[in-house]
C-alpha positions in Angstrom: -29.3 64.6 107.3 -29.2 61.3 108.9 -32.4 59.5 109.2 -32.2 56.9 111.9 -35.9 55.9 111.7 -36.5 52.2 110.3 -37.1 52.2 106.6 -40.6 51.3 105.7 -42.3 52.6 108.9 -45.6 54.0 108.5 -45.7 57.9 108.7 -47.2 57.7 112.5 -44.5 55.2 113.4 -41.8 57.1 111.8 -42.9 60.2 113.8 -43.1 58.5 116.9 -39.6 57.0 116.4 -38.2 60.4 115.6 -39.9 61.9 118.8 -38.3 59.0 121.0 -35.0 59.7 119.2 -35.2 63.5 120.1 -36.1 62.6 123.8 -32.9 60.2 123.9 -30.4 62.8 122.4 -31.9 65.3 124.7 -31.1 63.1 127.8 -27.7 62.4 126.4 -27.1 66.2 125.9 -27.9 66.7 129.7 -25.1 64.3 131.0 -21.7 65.8 132.0 -19.3 65.5 128.7 -17.0 62.9 130.5 -20.1 60.8 131.6 -21.6 61.0 128.0 -18.4 60.2 126.3 -17.9 57.2 128.6 -21.5 56.1 128.3 -21.7 56.4 124.3 -18.3 54.7 123.9 -19.0 51.8 126.2 -22.8 51.2 125.8 -23.6 52.5 122.3 -20.3 51.9 120.5 -19.5 48.8 122.6 -16.0 49.6 123.1 -14.5 47.8 126.2 -13.5 49.6 129.2 -9.7 48.7 128.8 -9.5 49.9 125.3 -11.4 53.0 126.0 -8.7 53.6 128.8 -6.0 53.6 126.4 -7.7 55.8 124.1 -8.7 58.5 126.5 -5.6 58.1 129.0 -8.2 57.5 131.9 -8.1 54.7 134.4 -10.7 51.8 133.2 -12.2 51.9 136.6 -13.0 55.5 136.4 -14.5 55.1 133.3 -16.7 52.1 134.5 -18.0 54.6 137.3 -18.8 57.2 134.6 -20.7 54.7 132.6 -22.5 53.5 135.9 -23.0 57.1 136.9 -24.6 58.1 133.3 -26.7 54.9 133.5 -28.3 56.0 136.8 -28.8 59.8 135.7 -30.3 58.8 132.3 -32.8 56.1 134.3 -33.6 59.1 136.7 -34.5 61.4 133.9 -36.7 58.6 132.2 -38.5 58.0 135.7 -39.0 61.9 136.1 -40.4 62.1 132.6 -42.7 59.3 132.9 -43.9 60.8 136.4 -44.6 64.0 134.8 -46.4 62.3 131.8 -48.7 60.2 134.2 -49.3 63.4 136.2 -50.7 65.2 132.9 -52.7 62.3 132.0 -50.5 60.3 129.6 -49.5 62.9 127.2 -45.5 63.6 126.8 
């Protein structure tokens, strides 16, 4: 199993990091596949849109739009989660 938590973290910090990763992966899973692929390749992997265009046989502008829509949807997810968290008194 791949552990993405920083080595040397306290047990509490490691648990918090794992929870944050679980939330992040859950948000990515809720994106439509084309948006998720574009977002992961460009934002997380750092692949330029033109290179992605060649890899996926999709226009670079279309990929840029998918990345922008994915960013917006992810931000909306975070804001909704924070709003629910605030309404419940701070607990996630």
